[in-house]
C-alpha positions as CSV (number, residue, x, y, z in Angstrom):
1,M,39.6,62.8,24.1
2,F,36.0,64.1,23.9
3,K,34.8,60.8,22.3
4,K,36.4,58.7,25.0
5,I,34.6,60.8,27.7
6,Q,31.3,60.1,25.8
7,L,31.9,56.4,25.7
8,V,32.7,56.3,29.5
9,F,29.5,58.2,30.2
10,V,27.4,55.8,28.1
11,Y,29.0,52.8,29.8
12,I,28.1,54.2,33.3
13,V,24.5,54.8,32.3
14,I,24.1,51.3,31.0
15,V,25.6,49.8,34.2
16,I,23.3,51.9,36.4
17,S,20.3,50.8,34.3
18,I,21.2,47.1,34.7
19,I,21.6,47.4,38.4
20,S,18.2,49.2,38.7
21,C,16.4,46.6,36.7
22,S,17.8,43.7,38.7
23,K,16.2,45.0,41.9
24,D,12.9,43.5,43.0
25,P,10.2,45.7,41.3
26,T,7.9,45.2,44.3
27,S,10.3,47.1,46.5
28,T,10.0,50.4,44.8
29,G,8.4,50.7,41.3
30,A,5.5,48.4,41.9
31,K,4.2,50.7,44.6
32,Q,3.8,53.5,42.0
33,I,1.8,51.3,39.6
34,P,-2.0,51.3,40.1
35,G,-3.3,47.9,41.0
36,S,-5.7,47.9,38.1
37,D,-2.7,48.0,35.7
38,L,-0.9,45.0,37.1
39,I,-0.7,41.9,34.8
40,S,0.0,38.3,35.4
41,T,0.9,35.3,33.2
42,S,-1.2,32.2,33.3
43,I,-1.5,28.7,31.8
44,F,-4.8,27.1,31.1
45,D,-4.8,23.3,30.6
46,S,-8.0,21.6,29.5
47,N,-6.9,18.3,31.1
48,P,-6.8,19.2,34.8
49,A,-9.4,21.9,34.2
50,N,-11.8,19.2,33.1
51,I,-13.8,21.6,30.9
52,N,-16.6,20.5,28.6
53,Q,-15.4,19.2,25.2
54,R,-17.1,17.4,22.3
55,T,-15.8,15.5,19.3
56,S,-17.5,13.8,16.4
57,T,-16.8,12.3,13.0
58,Y,-18.8,13.0,9.8
59,D,-18.7,11.9,6.2
60,F,-17.6,14.4,3.5
61,V,-17.8,13.5,-0.2
62,L,-14.7,14.6,-2.0
63,E,-14.3,15.3,-5.7
64,S,-11.1,13.4,-6.0
65,G,-10.4,14.5,-9.6
66,Y,-8.2,17.2,-8.0
67,A,-6.0,14.5,-6.4
68,T,-2.3,14.4,-7.3
69,Q,-2.3,10.6,-7.4
70,V,-4.6,7.8,-8.4
71,V,-5.3,5.1,-5.8
72,I,-6.7,1.7,-6.5
73,G,-7.3,-1.2,-4.1
74,K,-9.3,-2.5,-1.2
75,N,-9.1,-3.4,2.4
76,S,-11.4,-3.9,5.4
77,Y,-12.9,-0.4,5.4
78,A,-12.9,0.9,1.8
79,E,-12.6,0.2,-1.9
80,S,-11.0,2.5,-4.4
81,D,-11.8,2.3,-8.1
82,A,-9.7,4.2,-10.7
83,L,-10.9,5.8,-13.9
84,I,-8.4,6.4,-16.7
85,R,-8.9,7.8,-20.2
86,F,-6.3,8.0,-23.0
87,A,-6.6,10.3,-25.9
88,M,-5.9,8.0,-28.9
89,N,-4.3,10.3,-31.4
90,I,-2.4,8.2,-34.0
91,P,-0.3,9.1,-37.0
92,D,-2.0,9.4,-40.4
93,T,-0.3,6.3,-41.7
94,I,-1.8,4.1,-39.0
95,L,-5.1,6.0,-39.2
96,N,-5.4,5.0,-42.9
97,H,-5.0,1.4,-42.0
98,L,-7.6,1.7,-39.3
99,K,-10.1,3.2,-41.7
100,L,-9.5,0.3,-44.1
101,N,-10.0,-2.3,-41.3
102,N,-6.6,-3.9,-41.9
103,L,-5.0,-2.8,-38.6
104,V,-4.5,-5.3,-35.7
105,V,-3.8,-4.4,-32.1
106,K,-1.5,-7.3,-31.1
107,S,-1.0,-6.3,-27.4
108,A,-1.5,-3.4,-25.0
109,W,-0.1,-2.7,-21.6
110,I,-0.2,0.2,-19.1
111,T,2.6,1.5,-16.9
112,M,2.2,3.7,-13.8
113,D,4.7,5.4,-11.5
114,S,4.2,4.1,-8.0
115,T,3.9,6.9,-5.4
116,Y,1.8,5.4,-2.5
117,S,1.0,2.2,-0.9
118,L,-1.1,1.0,2.1
119,G,-1.1,-2.6,3.3
120,G,1.3,-5.4,3.9
121,Q,4.1,-6.0,1.4
122,T,2.9,-9.5,0.6
123,A,-0.9,-8.7,0.9
124,P,-2.9,-9.8,-2.2
125,F,-3.5,-7.1,-4.8
126,D,-5.2,-7.5,-8.2
127,F,-8.0,-5.8,-10.2
128,Y,-10.2,-6.0,-13.3
129,A,-10.1,-3.5,-16.2
130,Y,-13.5,-2.7,-17.7
131,N,-14.4,-0.6,-20.7
132,I,-16.6,2.4,-19.8
133,T,-19.5,2.4,-22.2
134,N,-21.7,5.3,-20.9
135,Y,-21.9,8.1,-18.4
136,R,-25.4,9.4,-18.1
137,S,-24.3,12.9,-17.0
138,G,-22.1,13.5,-20.1
139,L,-18.3,13.4,-20.0
140,F,-17.2,12.6,-16.5
141,W,-13.8,14.3,-16.8
142,L,-15.4,17.6,-17.6
143,L,-17.6,17.6,-14.5
144,G,-17.3,17.2,-10.8
145,F,-17.2,13.4,-10.2
146,D,-17.4,11.7,-6.8
147,R,-18.5,8.4,-5.5
148,D,-22.2,9.3,-5.9
149,S,-21.5,9.6,-9.6
150,L,-20.6,5.9,-9.9
151,S,-24.2,4.9,-10.2
152,L,-24.4,6.9,-13.4
153,L,-21.5,5.0,-15.0
154,T,-22.0,2.0,-17.2
155,Y,-19.2,-0.4,-18.0
156,D,-18.8,-3.7,-19.7
157,N,-18.2,-6.3,-17.0
158,S,-19.5,-9.3,-18.9
159,I,-15.9,-10.7,-19.1
160,N,-12.6,-10.1,-17.4
161,Q,-11.0,-7.6,-19.7
162,N,-7.6,-8.2,-18.2
163,I,-6.1,-10.6,-20.8
164,N,-3.5,-12.0,-18.4
165,T,-4.4,-14.3,-15.6
166,S,-1.5,-13.2,-13.4
167,A,-1.6,-10.2,-11.1
168,P,-0.1,-6.8,-12.2
169,V,3.7,-6.7,-12.0
170,I,4.8,-4.1,-9.3
171,D,8.2,-3.1,-8.2
172,S,9.3,-0.2,-6.0
173,A,8.8,2.4,-8.8
174,I,6.5,1.0,-11.5
175,M,3.4,-1.0,-11.9
176,R,2.6,-2.7,-15.3
177,F,-0.5,-4.6,-16.4
178,N,-1.9,-5.8,-19.7
179,I,-5.3,-4.8,-21.0
180,N,-7.5,-6.3,-23.7
181,P,-6.5,-5.3,-27.3
182,N,-10.2,-5.2,-28.2
183,M,-10.8,-2.5,-25.6
184,V,-8.0,-0.4,-27.2
185,M,-9.5,-0.9,-30.7
186,S,-12.9,0.2,-29.4
187,W,-11.3,3.5,-28.1
188,L,-9.7,4.0,-31.5
189,K,-12.9,3.5,-33.4
190,A,-14.7,5.9,-31.1
191,Q,-12.0,8.5,-31.3
192,Y,-12.2,8.6,-35.1
193,Q,-15.8,7.6,-35.5
194,I,-14.9,4.6,-37.6
195,N,-17.8,2.7,-39.3
196,N,-20.1,5.5,-38.3
197,T,-19.9,4.6,-34.7
198,T,-21.6,6.9,-32.2
199,D,-19.7,5.6,-29.2
200,K,-17.4,7.8,-27.2
201,N,-13.9,7.0,-25.9
202,L,-14.7,7.1,-22.2
203,G,-11.7,5.1,-21.1
204,M,-11.8,2.3,-18.5
205,I,-12.5,1.7,-14.8
206,L,-10.1,-0.4,-12.7
207,K,-12.0,-2.4,-9.9
208,P,-10.2,-4.4,-7.2
209,K,-10.7,-8.2,-7.4
210,P,-12.3,-10.0,-4.4
211,G,-9.6,-10.9,-1.8
212,T,-7.5,-7.8,-2.5
213,N,-6.2,-6.3,0.8
214,K,-3.9,-3.5,-0.3
215,F,-3.9,-0.1,-2.0
216,F,-1.4,1.4,-4.5
217,G,-1.2,5.0,-5.6
218,F,0.2,6.4,-8.8
219,D,1.3,9.8,-10.1
220,A,-1.6,11.7,-11.7
221,V,0.2,15.0,-12.4
222,T,3.9,14.7,-13.4
223,N,4.5,11.2,-14.7
224,L,1.0,10.2,-16.0
225,P,-0.1,6.6,-16.7
226,T,1.2,5.5,-20.1
227,L,-0.6,3.2,-22.5
228,N,1.7,1.1,-24.8
229,V,0.1,-0.4,-27.9
230,A,1.7,-2.8,-30.4
231,F,0.1,-2.5,-33.8
232,Q,0.5,-5.0,-36.6
233,L,0.4,-3.4,-40.1
234,P,-0.6,-5.2,-43.3
235,S,3.1,-5.7,-44.0
236,L,3.3,-7.8,-40.8
237,V,5.5,-5.1,-39.3
238,I,4.9,-4.4,-35.6
239,D,4.8,-0.7,-34.6
240,T,4.5,0.4,-31.0
241,L,3.0,3.7,-29.9
242,Q,2.6,5.3,-26.5
243,F,-0.3,7.4,-25.3
244,T,-0.4,9.4,-22.1
245,S,-3.6,9.6,-20.0
246,S,-5.7,12.6,-20.6
247,Y,-7.7,12.1,-17.4
248,C,-7.3,9.9,-14.4
249,M,-8.9,9.8,-10.9
250,H,-10.0,7.5,-8.2
251,V,-13.2,7.1,-6.2
252,L,-13.1,5.7,-2.7
253,S,-16.3,4.0,-1.3
254,P,-16.8,2.9,2.3
255,L,-17.5,-0.8,3.0
256,P,-20.2,-2.0,5.3
257,N,-19.7,-3.2,8.9
258,I,-16.6,-1.1,9.6
259,V,-15.3,-1.7,13.1
260,T,-15.3,1.5,15.2
261,R,-14.9,2.4,18.9
262,S,-17.2,4.7,20.9
263,D,-14.2,6.5,22.5
264,E,-12.5,7.4,19.2
265,F,-13.2,9.6,16.2
266,Y,-11.7,9.0,12.7
267,L,-10.0,11.0,10.0
268,E,-9.8,9.3,6.6
269,G,-8.5,10.2,3.2
270,G,-10.3,9.7,-0.1
271,Q,-13.7,9.0,1.4
272,S,-13.4,11.3,3.4
273,L,-14.0,11.3,7.1
274,R,-13.5,14.5,9.0
275,G,-13.7,15.5,12.6
276,T,-15.2,18.3,14.7
277,L,-13.9,19.4,18.1
278,F,-15.3,21.9,20.6
279,F,-13.8,23.2,23.9
280,D,-16.0,25.3,26.3
281,L,-13.8,28.3,27.0
282,S,-16.5,30.5,28.5
283,S,-14.6,30.6,31.9
284,L,-11.6,32.3,30.5
285,P,-11.1,36.1,31.2
286,K,-12.4,38.2,28.2
287,L,-9.5,40.6,28.2
288,S,-6.7,38.0,28.1
289,L,-4.0,38.2,25.5
290,F,-2.9,34.8,24.3
291,N,0.7,34.1,23.4
292,K,0.2,30.4,22.4
293,A,-2.6,27.8,22.2
294,T,-1.3,24.3,21.7
295,L,-3.8,21.6,20.6
296,T,-2.7,18.0,21.0
297,L,-4.5,14.9,19.6
298,T,-3.5,11.3,20.5
299,V,-3.6,8.5,18.0
300,D,-4.7,4.9,18.7
301,S,-2.0,3.2,16.6
302,L,-3.7,-0.2,16.9
303,N,-6.8,0.9,15.0
304,T,-5.0,3.2,12.5
305,F,-4.2,2.3,8.9
306,E,-1.2,4.2,7.6
307,G,0.1,4.5,4.1
308,T,3.5,5.2,2.7
309,P,4.2,8.0,2.7
310,S,2.3,8.5,5.9
311,S,-0.3,11.1,6.7
312,S,2.0,13.4,8.8
313,S,-0.3,16.4,9.5
314,I,-3.9,17.5,10.2
315,K,-5.5,20.6,8.9
316,V,-7.4,22.8,11.4
317,Q,-10.1,25.2,10.2
318,L,-12.5,27.5,12.1
319,F,-16.2,27.0,12.1
320,S,-18.7,29.9,12.0
321,D,-21.5,27.3,12.1
322,S,-20.8,23.7,13.1
323,S,-24.4,22.4,13.1
324,S,-24.6,19.2,11.1
325,A,-27.0,20.7,8.6
326,V,-24.6,23.6,7.7
327,R,-21.0,23.1,8.8
328,K,-19.9,26.5,7.5
329,L,-16.3,27.7,7.8
330,A,-15.4,31.2,9.1
331,D,-12.6,31.4,6.5
332,S,-11.9,28.5,4.2
333,T,-8.5,29.9,3.2
334,T,-7.0,30.2,6.7
335,V,-5.6,27.0,8.0
336,S,-3.5,25.9,11.0
337,T,-1.5,22.6,11.0
338,L,-1.0,19.9,13.6
339,S,2.2,18.0,12.9
340,R,2.8,14.4,14.0
341,T,5.4,13.2,16.4
342,G,5.1,9.6,17.4
343,N,1.5,9.0,18.3
344,Q,0.5,12.6,18.7
345,F,-0.5,15.5,16.4
346,S,0.2,18.9,17.9
347,G,0.2,22.5,16.8
348,D,-0.7,26.1,17.6
349,I,-4.3,27.4,17.1
350,N,-3.7,30.7,19.0
351,W,-5.5,32.9,16.5
352,M,-8.7,30.8,16.7
353,V,-8.8,31.0,20.5
354,Q,-8.2,34.7,20.5
355,K,-11.2,35.2,18.2
356,W,-13.4,33.2,20.5
357,V,-12.4,34.8,23.8
358,S,-12.4,38.3,22.5
359,G,-15.9,37.8,21.2
360,K,-15.1,38.5,17.6
361,L,-16.5,35.1,16.6
362,A,-18.8,32.8,18.5
363,N,-17.1,29.5,19.5
364,Q,-18.5,26.9,17.2
365,G,-15.5,24.7,17.4
366,I,-13.1,23.5,14.7
367,L,-12.9,21.3,11.7
368,L,-10.2,18.6,11.5
369,S,-9.1,16.8,8.3
370,L,-6.1,15.0,7.0
371,S,-3.8,17.4,5.0
372,D,-3.5,14.7,2.3
373,E,-7.1,13.6,2.3
374,L,-7.4,14.0,-1.5
375,S,-4.5,11.7,-2.3
376,S,-4.4,9.1,0.5
377,V,-6.7,6.4,1.8
378,A,-5.3,6.4,5.4
379,R,-7.6,6.0,8.3
380,I,-6.4,7.7,11.5
381,A,-8.1,6.7,14.8
382,I,-7.9,9.5,17.4
383,Y,-9.0,9.2,21.0
384,N,-12.1,11.4,21.5
385,S,-13.6,13.5,24.3
386,T,-15.3,10.6,26.0
387,N,-12.2,8.4,26.6
388,Q,-12.0,7.3,30.2
389,N,-8.3,8.1,30.3
390,K,-8.2,11.9,30.4
391,N,-4.6,12.0,29.2
392,L,-5.7,10.5,25.9
393,R,-8.5,13.0,25.2
394,P,-7.9,16.1,22.9
395,R,-5.9,18.6,25.0
396,L,-5.8,22.4,24.7
397,K,-3.0,24.3,26.6
398,L,-3.2,28.1,26.6
399,Y,-0.5,30.5,27.6
400,Y,-1.8,34.0,28.2
401,I,-1.5,37.3,30.2
402,Q,-4.3,39.1,32.0
403,K,-4.8,41.9,34.4
404,K,-4.6,41.0,38.1
């Protein structure tokens, strides 16, 4: 009986509390709260507010040796060369024939697992395969290598070292192409220093042929490119061995006379192009507490070049110094993400805004880059802060509370 009385009492208290809370707080309780302690919720929208904002694009040279896929090809704005090296470790029986100069490489071909493409399905695609003969900075796969390093690379382009006249064979999963058997033999002799050679096995460079208007990407981590070599032994027996690449990477170089628009900025993979964005938030109350800060960027689909899979997100990082001579990040490990829906990228950058308004960090703006910039060659055109249509400009919407 005592427990039942307790339950009834608790129920009555709850009902009274609900009724009390449902009353208009201005009728009783608000009169007892000091005016200085009242708070209000507010929304700040950069579009109707018409605050000062700035955007820009700048070139950033990537070390694409860290990419998860190799990309080769060319289109109107960039060319991507691929560098591949195979460690030519062969069995002792074949090595003995090599030392005696009675081993023949009958044929050689390379297969790659296709992971990426950019360009029309029927767009022309072909490339040359050249033997790398020298790298003036040492062994390129042991050092940071970028597009500026290409000038230090020497390769034999006296002849087309693709032995077949037809383009590479590509299906939805695999690309296959032949290479010159003489090039494979030179790698073997360099690997084992046959005939006292001082050459090194530096692998090859794949360069798009004129007229190519497409990119293909291939797995550089899990299913590496494979070299297949058919050897003919003195007994006329054909023996085929496979070699997995020991190093592969791509280097994207911009092409001249790229068409741009003054009311857009560009984010690009491989090269790469990055963006900066600044909003003047000096008019916001300093003691505000922000619940959400949504940044939205609008894409110009007509001037955008998308790959498959597409570039579906943008990284946002906080500048401590955005001057062109420095461009220093406040924290390189802390990143926000804008996800794509239709022709817009959008996401929450609340923690950044809170730092600016609270005065913990001077507002130097933010850095924008494609999340897949190492592995893709996409070029995303985004309407910038000067676009005549305000609805297309970068937009920041803030939800916050402040004292009245």
